[in-house]
N, CA and C atoms as a LAMMPS dump frame, in Angstrom:
ITEM: TIMESTEP
0
ITEM: NUMBER OF ATOMS
696
ITEM: BOX BOUNDS ff ff ff
-5.0000000000000000e+02 5.0000000000000000e+02
-5.0000000000000000e+02 5.0000000000000000e+02
-5.0000000000000000e+02 5.0000000000000000e+02
ITEM: ATOMS id mol type element x y z
1 1 1 N 0.846 -1.185 0
2 1 2 C 0 0 0
3 1 3 C 0.882 1.236 0
4 2 1 N 1.374 1.562 -1.1
5 2 2 C 2.375 2.605 -1.223
6 2 3 C 1.724 3.954 -1.393
7 3 1 N 2.259 4.95 -0.736
8 3 2 C 1.735 6.298 -0.838
9 3 3 C 2.244 6.948 -2.102
10 4 1 N 1.365 7.658 -2.818
11 4 2 C 1.745 8.356 -4.032
12 4 3 C 1.826 9.847 -3.773
13 5 1 N 2.841 10.498 -4.336
14 5 2 C 2.963 11.954 -4.302
15 5 3 C 2.962 12.505 -2.888
16 6 1 N 3.477 11.747 -1.951
17 6 2 C 3.488 12.214 -0.557
18 6 3 C 4.912 12.459 -0.106
19 7 1 N 5.169 13.626 0.442
20 7 2 C 6.49 13.971 0.93
21 7 3 C 6.634 13.516 2.37
22 8 1 N 7.827 13.733 2.922
23 8 2 C 8.071 13.299 4.283
24 8 3 C 7.289 14.143 5.276
25 9 1 N 6.915 13.502 6.379
26 9 2 C 6.303 14.231 7.481
27 9 3 C 7.404 14.896 8.288
28 10 1 N 7.083 15.971 8.982
29 10 2 C 8.063 16.631 9.825
30 10 3 C 7.397 17.139 11.094
31 11 1 N 8.175 17.2 12.152
32 11 2 C 7.665 17.597 13.461
33 11 3 C 7.928 19.081 13.673
34 12 1 N 6.855 19.813 14.024
35 12 2 C 6.997 21.248 14.273
36 12 3 C 6.129 21.653 15.453
37 13 1 N 6.762 22.146 16.524
38 13 2 C 6.033 22.701 17.664
39 13 3 C 4.98 21.748 18.221
40 14 1 N 5.356 20.483 18.39
41 14 2 C 4.427 19.521 18.971
42 14 3 C 3.402 18.972 18.004
43 15 1 N 3.52 19.285 16.716
44 15 2 C 2.598 18.764 15.718
45 15 3 C 3.359 17.951 14.679
46 16 1 N 2.644 17.064 14.011
47 16 2 C 3.168 16.426 12.812
48 16 3 C 2.541 17.141 11.628
49 17 1 N 3.354 17.628 10.697
50 17 2 C 2.837 18.265 9.496
51 17 3 C 3.054 17.334 8.316
52 18 1 N 1.985 16.972 7.641
53 18 2 C 2.068 16.098 6.486
54 18 3 C 1.933 16.943 5.227
55 19 1 N 2.938 16.878 4.359
56 19 2 C 2.888 17.606 3.107
57 19 3 C 2.291 16.704 2.038
58 20 1 N 1.329 17.205 1.287
59 20 2 C 0.63 16.368 0.319
60 20 3 C 0.065 17.233 -0.793
61 21 1 N -0.741 16.633 -1.644
62 21 2 C -1.281 17.346 -2.802
63 21 3 C -2.341 18.372 -2.429
64 22 1 N -2.914 18.284 -1.238
65 22 2 C -4.06 19.115 -0.902
66 22 3 C -3.635 20.387 -0.182
67 23 1 N -3.017 20.242 0.943
68 23 2 C -2.519 21.367 1.725
69 23 3 C -1.739 20.798 2.907
70 24 1 N -1.264 21.678 3.768
71 24 2 C -0.583 21.202 4.966
72 24 3 C -1.627 20.759 5.984
73 25 1 N -1.385 19.607 6.599
74 25 2 C -2.327 19.041 7.552
75 25 3 C -1.633 18.883 8.91
76 26 1 N -1.624 19.909 9.749
77 26 2 C -0.991 19.748 11.058
78 26 3 C -1.845 18.873 11.969
79 27 1 N -1.245 17.865 12.555
80 27 2 C -1.957 16.933 13.427
81 27 3 C -1.287 16.943 14.789
82 28 1 N -2.009 17.289 15.873
83 28 2 C -1.397 17.29 17.201
84 28 3 C -0.83 15.925 17.562
85 29 1 N 0.353 15.921 18.165
86 29 2 C 1.004 14.658 18.506
87 29 3 C 0.152 13.809 19.44
88 30 1 N -0.615 14.448 20.332
89 30 2 C -1.48 13.697 21.235
90 30 3 C -2.491 12.886 20.449
91 31 1 N -3.027 13.477 19.385
92 31 2 C -3.973 12.768 18.532
93 31 3 C -3.277 11.645 17.775
94 32 1 N -2.069 11.911 17.298
95 32 2 C -1.29 10.894 16.599
96 32 3 C -1.087 9.676 17.488
97 33 1 N -0.721 9.918 18.749
98 33 2 C -0.455 8.81 19.661
99 33 3 C -1.704 7.982 19.908
100 34 1 N -2.86 8.645 19.991
101 34 2 C -4.12 7.92 20.192
102 34 3 C -4.422 7.032 18.982
103 35 1 N -4.254 7.589 17.785
104 35 2 C -4.524 6.814 16.569
105 35 3 C -3.539 5.659 16.441
106 36 1 N -2.285 5.924 16.77
107 36 2 C -1.24 4.907 16.665
108 36 3 C -1.592 3.661 17.465
109 37 1 N -2.18 3.855 18.627
110 37 2 C -2.508 2.722 19.492
111 37 3 C -3.814 2.046 19.097
112 38 1 N -4.542 2.622 18.154
113 38 2 C -5.861 2.109 17.785
114 38 3 C -5.863 1.322 16.476
115 39 1 N -4.897 1.622 15.609
116 39 2 C -4.886 1.029 14.266
117 39 3 C -3.926 -0.147 14.242
118 40 1 N -4.337 -1.232 13.58
119 40 2 C -3.501 -2.427 13.55
120 40 3 C -3.446 -3.035 12.15
121 41 1 N -2.434 -3.856 11.96
122 41 2 C -2.338 -4.678 10.769
123 41 3 C -2.804 -6.076 11.145
124 42 1 N -3.649 -6.681 10.316
125 42 2 C -4.233 -7.988 10.599
126 42 3 C -3.653 -9.015 9.638
127 43 1 N -3.117 -10.085 10.168
128 43 2 C -2.578 -11.156 9.333
129 43 3 C -3.698 -12.125 8.977
130 44 1 N -3.829 -12.439 7.699
131 44 2 C -4.778 -13.461 7.275
132 44 3 C -4.103 -14.428 6.306
133 45 1 N -4.859 -15.34 5.724
134 45 2 C -4.267 -16.389 4.884
135 45 3 C -3.632 -15.833 3.62
136 46 1 N -4.096 -14.65 3.187
137 46 2 C -3.599 -14.079 1.94
138 46 3 C -2.569 -12.979 2.141
139 47 1 N -2.253 -12.673 3.384
140 47 2 C -1.291 -11.605 3.642
141 47 3 C -1.713 -10.749 4.812
142 48 1 N -1.942 -9.457 4.543
143 48 2 C -2.273 -8.527 5.611
144 48 3 C -3.361 -7.555 5.152
145 49 1 N -4.093 -7.032 6.134
146 49 2 C -5.043 -5.956 5.908
147 49 3 C -5.054 -5.059 7.124
148 50 1 N -5.861 -4.018 7.085
149 50 2 C -5.934 -3.081 8.196
150 50 3 C -7.146 -3.335 9.081
151 51 1 N -7.135 -2.729 10.25
152 51 2 C -8.261 -2.784 11.175
153 51 3 C -8.061 -1.733 12.25
154 52 1 N -9.084 -1.529 13.08
155 52 2 C -8.947 -0.531 14.14
156 52 3 C -9.858 -0.858 15.308
157 53 1 N -9.439 -0.41 16.481
158 53 2 C -10.22 -0.564 17.702
159 53 3 C -11.176 0.612 17.816
160 54 1 N -12.43 0.318 18.148
161 54 2 C -13.429 1.391 18.181
162 54 3 C -14.538 1.042 19.159
163 55 1 N -14.999 2.041 19.895
164 55 2 C -16.165 1.866 20.752
165 55 3 C -17.44 2.06 19.929
166 56 1 N -18.381 1.112 20.062
167 56 2 C -19.702 1.267 19.476
168 56 3 C -20.654 1.712 20.583
169 57 1 N -21.252 2.887 20.447
170 57 2 C -22.166 3.364 21.499
171 57 3 C -23.544 2.731 21.365
172 58 1 N -24.177 2.462 22.494
173 58 2 C -25.552 1.986 22.476
174 58 3 C -26.495 3.191 22.435
175 59 1 N -27.584 3.083 21.661
176 59 2 C -28.432 4.267 21.433
177 59 3 C -29.19 4.756 22.655
178 60 1 N -29.518 3.874 23.599
179 60 2 C -30.411 4.249 24.695
180 60 3 C -29.705 4.495 26.027
181 61 1 N -28.387 4.366 26.048
182 61 2 C -27.679 4.621 27.298
183 61 3 C -26.257 5.068 26.974
184 62 1 N -25.463 5.244 28.008
185 62 2 C -24.109 5.764 27.825
186 62 3 C -23.055 4.669 27.707
187 63 1 N -23.472 3.42 27.675
188 63 2 C -22.49 2.344 27.61
189 63 3 C -21.901 2.22 26.209
190 64 1 N -20.693 1.687 26.155
191 64 2 C -19.976 1.538 24.895
192 64 3 C -19.486 0.101 24.763
193 65 1 N -19.53 -0.398 23.547
194 65 2 C -19.155 -1.779 23.275
195 65 3 C -17.797 -1.78 22.565
196 66 1 N -16.759 -2.358 23.166
197 66 2 C -15.422 -2.34 22.547
198 66 3 C -15.297 -3.366 21.425
199 67 1 N -14.805 -2.939 20.279
200 67 2 C -14.752 -3.822 19.115
201 67 3 C -13.468 -3.626 18.313
202 68 1 N -13.198 -4.627 17.486
203 68 2 C -12.239 -4.529 16.395
204 68 3 C -13.056 -4.484 15.114
205 69 1 N -12.821 -3.485 14.255
206 69 2 C -13.557 -3.342 13.005
207 69 3 C -12.584 -3.486 11.84
208 70 1 N -12.973 -4.254 10.833
209 70 2 C -12.159 -4.425 9.639
210 70 3 C -13.069 -4.772 8.464
211 71 1 N -12.483 -5.049 7.317
212 71 2 C -13.255 -5.421 6.135
213 71 3 C -13.566 -6.915 6.139
214 72 1 N -14.688 -7.267 5.562
215 72 2 C -15.05 -8.673 5.397
216 72 3 C -14.021 -9.378 4.511
217 73 1 N -13.517 -8.687 3.502
218 73 2 C -12.559 -9.35 2.614
219 73 3 C -11.202 -9.56 3.284
220 74 1 N -11.016 -9.009 4.47
221 74 2 C -9.819 -9.283 5.273
222 74 3 C -10.081 -10.411 6.261
223 75 1 N -11.192 -10.322 6.993
224 75 2 C -11.59 -11.385 7.924
225 75 3 C -13.015 -11.83 7.593
226 76 1 N -13.135 -12.949 6.878
227 76 2 C -14.456 -13.499 6.585
228 76 3 C -14.732 -14.68 7.521
229 77 1 N -15.821 -15.411 7.259
230 77 2 C -16.196 -16.512 8.16
231 77 3 C -15.115 -17.588 8.249
232 78 1 N -14.387 -17.804 7.17
233 78 2 C -13.346 -18.828 7.182
234 78 3 C -12.143 -18.422 8.027
235 79 1 N -11.953 -17.125 8.201
236 79 2 C -10.829 -16.639 9
237 79 3 C -11.155 -16.609 10.491
238 80 1 N -12.441 -16.606 10.828
239 80 2 C -12.829 -16.425 12.237
240 80 3 C -13.67 -17.601 12.736
241 81 1 N -13.304 -18.799 12.338
242 81 2 C -13.932 -19.988 12.872
243 81 3 C -13.591 -20.13 14.356
244 82 1 N -14.493 -20.772 15.111
245 82 2 C -14.228 -21.002 16.537
246 82 3 C -12.914 -21.741 16.711
247 83 1 N -12.069 -21.221 17.555
248 83 2 C -10.763 -21.814 17.802
249 83 3 C -9.639 -21.175 17.016
250 84 1 N -9.996 -20.378 16.024
251 84 2 C -8.937 -19.725 15.238
252 84 3 C -8.353 -18.546 16.007
253 85 1 N -7.192 -18.12 15.585
254 85 2 C -6.503 -16.997 16.224
255 85 3 C -6.336 -15.863 15.217
256 86 1 N -6.59 -14.643 15.677
257 86 2 C -6.437 -13.448 14.86
258 86 3 C -5.195 -12.703 15.355
259 87 1 N -4.26 -12.478 14.447
260 87 2 C -2.994 -11.845 14.813
261 87 3 C -3.034 -10.361 14.435
262 88 1 N -2.863 -9.516 15.451
263 88 2 C -2.912 -8.076 15.272
264 88 3 C -1.541 -7.479 15.565
265 89 1 N -1.069 -6.6 14.675
266 89 2 C 0.204 -5.914 14.899
267 89 3 C -0.06 -4.419 15.035
268 90 1 N 0.136 -3.902 16.235
269 90 2 C 0.067 -2.467 16.468
270 90 3 C 1.478 -1.897 16.345
271 91 1 N 1.592 -0.606 16.412
272 91 2 C 2.916 0.006 16.247
273 91 3 C 3.886 -0.442 17.33
274 92 1 N 3.399 -0.548 18.575
275 92 2 C 4.3 -0.825 19.692
276 92 3 C 4.183 -2.236 20.256
277 93 1 N 3.206 -3.007 19.808
278 93 2 C 3.057 -4.36 20.352
279 93 3 C 2.227 -5.213 19.397
280 94 1 N 2.338 -6.522 19.563
281 94 2 C 1.513 -7.475 18.819
282 94 3 C 0.502 -8.092 19.779
283 95 1 N -0.61 -8.546 19.215
284 95 2 C -1.651 -9.108 20.065
285 95 3 C -2.362 -10.233 19.313
286 96 1 N -2.805 -11.238 20.044
287 96 2 C -3.521 -12.36 19.44
288 96 3 C -4.89 -12.498 20.085
289 97 1 N -5.925 -12.539 19.258
290 97 2 C -7.293 -12.768 19.735
291 97 3 C -7.684 -14.201 19.401
292 98 1 N -8.125 -14.943 20.404
293 98 2 C -8.62 -16.297 20.177
294 98 3 C -10.142 -16.251 20.033
295 99 1 N -10.644 -16.836 18.964
296 99 2 C -12.078 -16.831 18.696
297 99 3 C -12.751 -17.982 19.443
298 100 1 N -13.733 -17.659 20.274
299 100 2 C -14.543 -18.692 20.93
300 100 3 C -16.01 -18.302 20.851
301 101 1 N -16.877 -19.199 21.279
302 101 2 C -18.318 -18.995 21.11
303 101 3 C -18.875 -17.869 21.97
304 102 1 N -18.147 -17.458 22.986
305 102 2 C -18.645 -16.388 23.852
306 102 3 C -18.389 -14.996 23.269
307 103 1 N -17.572 -14.925 22.225
308 103 2 C -17.204 -13.634 21.648
309 103 3 C -18.186 -13.267 20.54
310 104 1 N -18.812 -12.116 20.646
311 104 2 C -19.78 -11.686 19.632
312 104 3 C -19.048 -11.244 18.368
313 105 1 N -19.493 -11.793 17.237
314 105 2 C -18.869 -11.508 15.946
315 105 3 C -19.97 -11.293 14.918
316 106 1 N -19.814 -10.275 14.109
317 106 2 C -20.804 -10 13.06
318 106 3 C -20.077 -9.725 11.756
319 107 1 N -20.485 -10.422 10.697
320 107 2 C -19.91 -10.204 9.374
321 107 3 C -21.015 -9.789 8.402
322 108 1 N -20.658 -8.958 7.459
323 108 2 C -21.594 -8.518 6.432
324 108 3 C -20.833 -8.458 5.109
325 109 1 N -21.053 -9.471 4.28
326 109 2 C -20.336 -9.567 3.004
327 109 3 C -20.745 -8.453 2.049
328 110 1 N -22.044 -8.128 2.028
329 110 2 C -22.548 -7.116 1.084
330 110 3 C -21.902 -5.755 1.332
331 111 1 N -21.845 -5.336 2.594
332 111 2 C -21.257 -4.039 2.927
333 111 3 C -19.77 -4.135 3.242
334 112 1 N -19.226 -5.354 3.221
335 112 2 C -17.792 -5.597 3.359
336 112 3 C -17.235 -5.139 4.704
337 113 1 N -17.845 -5.643 5.792
338 113 2 C -17.249 -5.338 7.099
339 113 3 C -17.411 -6.51 8.052
340 114 1 N -16.501 -6.573 9.009
341 114 2 C -16.522 -7.554 10.094
342 114 3 C -16.281 -6.814 11.401
343 115 1 N -17.088 -7.138 12.407
344 115 2 C -16.931 -6.539 13.733
345 115 3 C -16.745 -7.666 14.749
346 116 1 N -15.69 -7.572 15.539
347 116 2 C -15.374 -8.588 16.538
348 116 3 C -15.333 -7.944 17.922
349 117 1 N -16.026 -8.546 18.86
350 117 2 C -16.028 -8.037 20.234
351 117 3 C -14.635 -8.142 20.853
352 118 1 N -14.214 -7.09 21.522
353 118 2 C -13.021 -7.122 22.36
354 118 3 C -13.488 -7.265 23.805
355 119 1 N -13.046 -8.316 24.464
356 119 2 C -13.519 -8.621 25.815
357 119 3 C -12.562 -8.075 26.874
358 120 1 N -13.058 -7.988 28.097
359 120 2 C -12.225 -7.486 29.193
360 120 3 C -11.01 -8.382 29.41
361 121 1 N -11.148 -9.678 29.12
362 121 2 C -10.026 -10.6 29.256
363 121 3 C -8.891 -10.268 28.297
364 122 1 N -9.203 -9.544 27.227
365 122 2 C -8.172 -9.177 26.256
366 122 3 C -7.214 -8.13 26.823
367 123 1 N -7.671 -7.424 27.852
368 123 2 C -6.829 -6.454 28.558
369 123 3 C -6.222 -5.412 27.615
370 124 1 N -7.027 -4.923 26.682
371 124 2 C -6.616 -3.813 25.834
372 124 3 C -7.133 -2.531 26.479
373 125 1 N -6.277 -1.571 26.672
374 125 2 C -6.618 -0.369 27.436
375 125 3 C -7.703 0.45 26.749
376 126 1 N -8.556 1.057 27.558
377 126 2 C -9.698 1.81 27.033
378 126 3 C -9.269 2.98 26.161
379 127 1 N -8.12 3.587 26.464
380 127 2 C -7.692 4.751 25.68
381 127 3 C -7.22 4.373 24.28
382 128 1 N -7.136 3.083 23.987
383 128 2 C -6.729 2.648 22.652
384 128 3 C -7.894 2.636 21.668
385 129 1 N -9.117 2.81 22.171
386 129 2 C -10.29 2.713 21.307
387 129 3 C -10.696 4.089 20.772
388 130 1 N -10.931 4.168 19.475
389 130 2 C -11.399 5.403 18.859
390 130 3 C -12.876 5.617 19.161
391 131 1 N -13.299 6.874 19.082
392 131 2 C -14.689 7.231 19.279
393 131 3 C -15.334 7.531 17.923
394 132 1 N -16.652 7.361 17.854
395 132 2 C -17.392 7.599 16.616
396 132 3 C -17.971 9.007 16.617
397 133 1 N -17.941 9.65 15.471
398 133 2 C -18.503 10.998 15.312
399 133 3 C -20.031 10.91 15.455
400 134 1 N -20.572 11.506 16.513
401 134 2 C -21.997 11.369 16.814
402 134 3 C -22.888 12.102 15.804
403 135 1 N -22.366 13.137 15.165
404 135 2 C -23.173 13.827 14.147
405 135 3 C -23.447 12.893 12.981
406 136 1 N -22.43 12.146 12.565
407 136 2 C -22.609 11.166 11.491
408 136 3 C -23.542 10.047 11.948
409 137 1 N -23.396 9.627 13.176
410 137 2 C -24.171 8.499 13.688
411 137 3 C -25.65 8.83 13.845
412 138 1 N -25.984 10.076 14.178
413 138 2 C -27.351 10.411 14.557
414 138 3 C -28.133 11.203 13.518
415 139 1 N -27.565 11.398 12.335
416 139 2 C -28.254 12.179 11.31
417 139 3 C -28.321 11.422 9.989
418 140 1 N -29.483 11.509 9.341
419 140 2 C -29.657 10.836 8.052
420 140 3 C -29.022 11.624 6.918
421 141 1 N -29.124 12.936 6.968
422 141 2 C -28.579 13.77 5.9
423 141 3 C -27.274 14.407 6.389
424 142 1 N -26.163 13.789 6.002
425 142 2 C -24.87 14.279 6.483
426 142 3 C -24.042 14.917 5.369
427 143 1 N -24.645 15.038 4.183
428 143 2 C -23.883 15.574 3.054
429 143 3 C -23.348 16.972 3.347
430 144 1 N -24.198 17.819 3.923
431 144 2 C -23.778 19.187 4.203
432 144 3 C -22.648 19.22 5.231
433 145 1 N -22.673 18.277 6.141
434 145 2 C -21.657 18.209 7.19
435 145 3 C -20.324 17.687 6.654
436 146 1 N -20.372 16.76 5.659
437 146 2 C -19.168 16.049 5.278
438 146 3 C -18.598 16.381 3.905
439 147 1 N -19.424 16.84 2.966
440 147 2 C -18.882 17.122 1.641
441 147 3 C -17.772 18.16 1.748
442 148 1 N -16.649 17.864 1.144
443 148 2 C -15.439 18.697 1.191
444 148 3 C -14.795 18.757 2.578
445 149 1 N -15.229 17.867 3.481
446 149 2 C -14.582 17.781 4.786
447 149 3 C -13.193 17.17 4.643
448 150 1 N -12.217 17.768 5.285
449 150 2 C -10.876 17.186 5.301
450 150 3 C -10.882 15.949 6.187
451 151 1 N -10.319 14.878 5.665
452 151 2 C -10.308 13.611 6.39
453 151 3 C -8.886 13.067 6.454
454 152 1 N -8.711 12.098 7.326
455 152 2 C -7.44 11.401 7.443
456 152 3 C -7.728 9.907 7.433
457 153 1 N -7.046 9.181 6.576
458 153 2 C -7.041 7.736 6.653
459 153 3 C -5.78 7.333 7.385
460 154 1 N -5.919 6.434 8.333
461 154 2 C -4.762 5.998 9.1
462 154 3 C -4.577 4.511 8.889
463 155 1 N -3.399 4.124 8.432
464 155 2 C -3.14 2.713 8.174
465 155 3 C -1.832 2.271 8.78
466 156 1 N -1.6 0.974 8.764
467 156 2 C -0.384 0.412 9.331
468 156 3 C 0.271 -0.477 8.295
469 157 1 N 1.436 -0.081 7.835
470 157 2 C 2.236 -0.933 6.969
471 157 3 C 3.377 -1.44 7.844
472 158 1 N 4.579 -1.018 7.624
473 158 2 C 5.633 -1.31 8.59
474 158 3 C 5.636 -0.264 9.694
475 159 1 N 4.921 0.805 9.442
476 159 2 C 4.813 1.877 10.423
477 159 3 C 3.447 2.521 10.23
478 160 1 N 3.033 3.32 11.177
479 160 2 C 1.793 4.061 11.021
480 160 3 C 1.971 5.107 9.925
481 161 1 N 0.951 5.267 9.074
482 161 2 C 1.001 6.374 8.136
483 161 3 C -0.375 7.012 8.036
484 162 1 N -0.399 8.284 7.636
485 162 2 C -1.614 9.078 7.612
486 162 3 C -1.8 9.638 6.213
487 163 1 N -2.983 9.482 5.672
488 163 2 C -3.259 9.855 4.291
489 163 3 C -4.344 10.918 4.253
490 164 1 N -3.982 12.179 4.117
491 164 2 C -4.992 13.24 4.097
492 164 3 C -5.803 13.221 2.806
493 165 1 N -7.055 13.625 2.888
494 165 2 C -7.914 13.691 1.718
495 165 3 C -9.15 14.521 1.99
496 166 1 N -10.081 14.497 1.026
497 166 2 C -11.348 15.202 1.177
498 166 3 C -12.471 14.378 0.578
499 167 1 N -13.612 14.348 1.276
500 167 2 C -14.8 13.677 0.748
501 167 3 C -15.416 14.538 -0.347
502 168 1 N -15.669 13.923 -1.496
503 168 2 C -16.219 14.667 -2.626
504 168 3 C -17.662 14.277 -2.935
505 169 1 N -18.08 13.093 -2.503
506 169 2 C -19.434 12.645 -2.833
507 169 3 C -19.889 11.605 -1.814
508 170 1 N -21.189 11.58 -1.542
509 170 2 C -21.79 10.572 -0.667
510 170 3 C -22.954 9.947 -1.416
511 171 1 N -22.915 8.615 -1.577
512 171 2 C -23.992 7.904 -2.257
513 171 3 C -24.397 6.699 -1.414
514 172 1 N -25.658 6.689 -0.989
515 172 2 C -26.169 5.572 -0.191
516 172 3 C -25.267 5.325 1.023
517 173 1 N -24.672 4.137 1.086
518 173 2 C -23.847 3.781 2.242
519 173 3 C -22.432 4.334 2.152
520 174 1 N -22.055 4.888 1.009
521 174 2 C -20.633 5.058 0.714
522 174 3 C -20.172 6.505 0.581
523 175 1 N -18.904 6.705 0.962
524 175 2 C -18.189 7.946 0.703
525 175 3 C -17.262 7.726 -0.492
526 176 1 N -17.087 8.778 -1.261
527 176 2 C -16.097 8.779 -2.335
528 176 3 C -15.183 9.962 -2.083
529 177 1 N -13.894 9.719 -2.064
530 177 2 C -12.987 10.773 -1.648
531 177 3 C -11.65 10.669 -2.372
532 178 1 N -11.064 11.838 -2.576
533 178 2 C -9.708 11.903 -3.094
534 178 3 C -8.751 11.737 -1.933
535 179 1 N -7.707 11.005 -2.184
536 179 2 C -6.731 10.754 -1.141
537 179 3 C -5.363 10.636 -1.811
538 180 1 N -4.303 10.754 -1.01
539 180 2 C -2.96 10.741 -1.575
540 180 3 C -2.438 9.333 -1.815
541 181 1 N -3.347 8.384 -1.984
542 181 2 C -2.963 7.018 -2.321
543 181 3 C -3.956 6.464 -3.314
544 182 1 N -3.485 5.655 -4.252
545 182 2 C -4.374 4.97 -5.189
546 182 3 C -4.895 3.692 -4.559
547 183 1 N -4.009 2.913 -3.961
548 183 2 C -4.407 1.694 -3.277
549 183 3 C -4.569 1.996 -1.79
550 184 1 N -5.751 2.407 -1.391
551 184 2 C -5.983 2.768 0.002
552 184 3 C -5.896 1.558 0.905
553 185 1 N -5.478 1.748 2.157
554 185 2 C -5.344 0.627 3.082
555 185 3 C -6.718 0.119 3.536
556 186 1 N -7.131 -1.012 3.019
557 186 2 C -8.433 -1.571 3.369
558 186 3 C -8.536 -1.812 4.865
559 187 1 N -9.678 -1.463 5.433
560 187 2 C -9.927 -1.713 6.847
561 187 3 C -9.47 -0.607 7.774
562 188 1 N -8.86 0.444 7.247
563 188 2 C -8.403 1.515 8.137
564 188 3 C -9.545 2.493 8.408
565 189 1 N -9.492 3.2 9.532
566 189 2 C -10.559 4.152 9.838
567 189 3 C -10.444 5.413 8.993
568 190 1 N -11.591 6.004 8.681
569 190 2 C -11.653 7.336 8.09
570 190 3 C -12.009 8.282 9.225
571 191 1 N -11.149 9.25 9.473
572 191 2 C -11.321 10.148 10.606
573 191 3 C -11.655 11.551 10.13
574 192 1 N -12.626 12.168 10.804
575 192 2 C -12.923 13.569 10.559
576 192 3 C -11.755 14.4 11.067
577 193 1 N -11.163 15.183 10.184
578 193 2 C -9.974 15.962 10.561
579 193 3 C -10.26 16.963 11.678
580 194 1 N -11.512 17.417 11.799
581 194 2 C -11.821 18.451 12.782
582 194 3 C -11.888 17.919 14.21
583 195 1 N -12.188 16.617 14.38
584 195 2 C -12.321 16.089 15.747
585 195 3 C -11.637 14.738 15.953
586 196 1 N -11.054 14.185 14.896
587 196 2 C -10.324 12.921 14.958
588 196 3 C -11.208 11.758 15.413
589 197 1 N -12.491 11.854 15.116
590 197 2 C -13.422 10.772 15.403
591 197 3 C -13.749 10.008 14.118
592 198 1 N -14.198 8.775 14.29
593 198 2 C -14.418 7.884 13.147
594 198 3 C -15.71 8.253 12.427
595 199 1 N -15.613 8.411 11.102
596 199 2 C -16.812 8.617 10.291
597 199 3 C -17.024 7.47 9.309
598 200 1 N -16.043 6.597 9.173
599 200 2 C -16.204 5.499 8.229
600 200 3 C -15.005 4.577 8.227
601 201 1 N -15.052 3.605 7.306
602 201 2 C -13.947 2.665 7.121
603 201 3 C -13.6 2.598 5.648
604 202 1 N -12.314 2.647 5.358
605 202 2 C -11.864 2.564 3.976
606 202 3 C -11.997 1.135 3.442
607 203 1 N -12.518 0.994 2.232
608 203 2 C -12.678 -0.311 1.602
609 203 3 C -11.655 -0.514 0.495
610 204 1 N -11.42 0.523 -0.304
611 204 2 C -10.476 0.391 -1.41
612 204 3 C -10.658 1.532 -2.383
613 205 1 N -10.574 1.223 -3.676
614 205 2 C -10.751 2.24 -4.71
615 205 3 C -12.077 2.032 -5.422
616 206 1 N -12.631 3.104 -5.948
617 206 2 C -13.879 3.052 -6.699
618 206 3 C -13.59 2.432 -8.069
619 207 1 N -14.304 1.363 -8.406
620 207 2 C -13.958 0.561 -9.582
621 207 3 C -14.092 1.314 -10.899
622 208 1 N -14.98 2.296 -10.945
623 208 2 C -15.183 3.042 -12.182
624 208 3 C -14.258 4.255 -12.3
625 209 1 N -13.636 4.626 -11.196
626 209 2 C -12.783 5.815 -11.198
627 209 3 C -11.672 5.6 -10.179
628 210 1 N -10.527 5.147 -10.645
629 210 2 C -9.46 4.753 -9.733
630 210 3 C -8.777 5.928 -9.04
631 211 1 N -9.165 7.148 -9.397
632 211 2 C -8.621 8.298 -8.669
633 211 3 C -9.391 8.552 -7.387
634 212 1 N -10.543 7.886 -7.22
635 212 2 C -11.356 8.032 -6.015
636 212 3 C -11.198 6.819 -5.11
637 213 1 N -11.135 7.072 -3.822
638 213 2 C -11.2 5.986 -2.849
639 213 3 C -12.64 5.795 -2.401
640 214 1 N -12.911 4.59 -1.92
641 214 2 C -14.259 4.204 -1.513
642 214 3 C -14.252 3.796 -0.053
643 215 1 N -15.195 4.353 0.714
644 215 2 C -15.33 3.975 2.115
645 215 3 C -16.793 3.888 2.493
646 216 1 N -17.07 3.192 3.583
647 216 2 C -18.447 3.031 4.028
648 216 3 C -18.702 3.916 5.248
649 217 1 N -19.872 4.515 5.272
650 217 2 C -20.307 5.341 6.392
651 217 3 C -20.388 4.48 7.652
652 218 1 N -19.747 4.917 8.729
653 218 2 C -19.723 4.142 9.971
654 218 3 C -21.123 3.909 10.521
655 219 1 N -22.057 4.787 10.204
656 219 2 C -23.424 4.659 10.716
657 219 3 C -24.048 3.331 10.314
658 220 1 N -23.794 2.894 9.084
659 220 2 C -24.445 1.685 8.595
660 220 3 C -23.798 0.43 9.163
661 221 1 N -22.518 0.475 9.445
662 221 2 C -21.891 -0.633 10.149
663 221 3 C -22.504 -0.797 11.532
664 222 1 N -22.639 0.337 12.242
665 222 2 C -23.175 0.301 13.604
666 222 3 C -24.636 -0.14 13.6
667 223 1 N -25.407 0.381 12.651
668 223 2 C -26.816 0.043 12.565
669 223 3 C -27.013 -1.455 12.371
670 224 1 N -26.271 -2.052 11.456
671 224 2 C -26.398 -3.486 11.192
672 224 3 C -25.895 -4.311 12.373
673 225 1 N -24.822 -3.875 12.988
674 225 2 C -24.293 -4.606 14.139
675 225 3 C -25.272 -4.582 15.307
676 226 1 N -25.861 -3.429 15.594
677 226 2 C -26.777 -3.327 16.729
678 226 3 C -28.041 -4.148 16.518
679 227 1 N -28.511 -4.23 15.265
680 227 2 C -29.663 -5.095 14.988
681 227 3 C -29.327 -6.544 15.356
682 228 1 N -28.138 -6.959 14.982
683 228 2 C -27.683 -8.307 15.302
684 228 3 C -27.508 -8.474 16.816
685 229 1 N -26.834 -7.518 17.453
686 229 2 C -26.483 -7.637 18.863
687 229 3 C -27.722 -7.604 19.747
688 230 1 N -28.629 -6.685 19.494
689 230 2 C -29.794 -6.51 20.369
690 230 3 C -30.832 -7.608 20.184
691 231 1 N -30.746 -8.357 19.081
692 231 2 C -31.696 -9.437 18.838
693 231 3 C -31.138 -10.798 19.211
694 232 1 N -29.921 -10.825 19.753
695 232 2 C -29.333 -12.105 20.166
696 232 3 C -30.034 -12.669 21.389
């Protein structure tokens, strides 16, 4: 997943400045550290993909459900059979999740996502989980809020990298956005640049226009997961 037309990042006054085709994107180091601990590389039978730790909020109370979110094409039913192990590589540590029947798992092939419960036994710290942008989650018409919004895709190759871009179109479940990569890191979070909260997940490139990246609105992942979870 090689970055195109991206210059080196540099540290200035406690910020990371990423030089790219769009403009300068200063990112506070505190935010960088939070993202670094949340994004992982996932090993599967075909190689690697991306994923991220994220809290899913329940609609009727203040409780949050800790999860690992990734693409279905990275972790499908064959990858998460009972007894299988999921290998996660974060920037500073590696972690293994063992799949058992007590762990809630939801896959959706059509929308290309997989959500896996992170349990207290996993002992992953709460500050490692990203938060979801509540405006995106609670509103049906988000075009005015998000069109031309500066976003950041965060992925993990051999190191954490950040790919600035802008959303140009929203259709049904999906965002279409320009980004400084042609082959976007599948399974990485799409973050609103203004608050560093999750608004979606990157899937790949738009098949009809390879200059656009394709991502799914986080609202629809959460909606489908909660239908499954609350009806169990």
